[in-house]
N, C-alpha and C positions, 0 to 999 in steps of 0.2 A: 258726699253720698252718705245717706243715713243707713246705719246698720240695722238690719231687720232682726227683731226679737226672735228668740227660740224658746219654745215651751218644752218642758220635759215631764215625763211621767216616771214616778218612782214606786218601787215596791215598799209600802209603808212598814213592813215587818223587817226588811233587811236594809233598806236605804239604797238598794241597787237601782241604777237607772234602767228603765225598760226601753224607752224610746225618746227621741226628740222630734218635735214638730215645728214647722214654721206656720204662724197664724196666717189666715187668708187676709188679703187686703180688702178694703171696702168694695172696690170694683169686682173682685173675685166673688165676694159674698153676694153682691147684687146679681151677678151672672148665675150663680148657683140657685138663688131664690127664683129667678125668672125661669130657669130651666125646670125647677121643681113645679112651678105653677103650670107650665106647658105640659109636663108629664101628667100632672093631676087631671088636667082637662081631657087628656086622652084616656086616662085610666077610668074616669067616671063614665065614659061611653063604652067601656069594655064589658062584654057579656059575662054572666056568671060562670059559664063553663070555661071560658078562656081565663078568667081570674083564678078559678080552681086549679087549672092546669099550671098556671104560673106559680101559685103558692105551693103546689106539690113539688115542682122543680126546685123552688127555693128551699123547701124542707130537705130535699135530698142533698143539695149543696151544703147546707148547714150541718147535716149529719156527717157528711164526708170530712168536714173540718172540725168536728166536735172536740177532738183532743187538743188541737192547737188553740181553738177559741177558749176552751176551759182553762188551759195554761195561761193565756193572756189575762183572762178575768181573775184567776187566782192571784196572779202577780200584782195586778192593779189593786186588788183588795187586801193583799198581804196575808192571804190564807194558804194553808197547806193542804195537800191531797190526803184524804183519809179513805 
């Protein structure tokens, strides 16, 4: 049985490991791409008001997580908080 590779992200300033990830297999990638294509076909038929509502909800979700997202981005870029 072949051992699956593990990818890791590191804080370039400290060298600390942030997380480990297992890469997708080709079959998983094909499935993800196919699902994305299907979602796009539905999205392009979505009316402007529904898109606006969705994007406003997305904005709220991102704002709720802004501190944790900022911390993740800072770590991946090796930056400090000022």
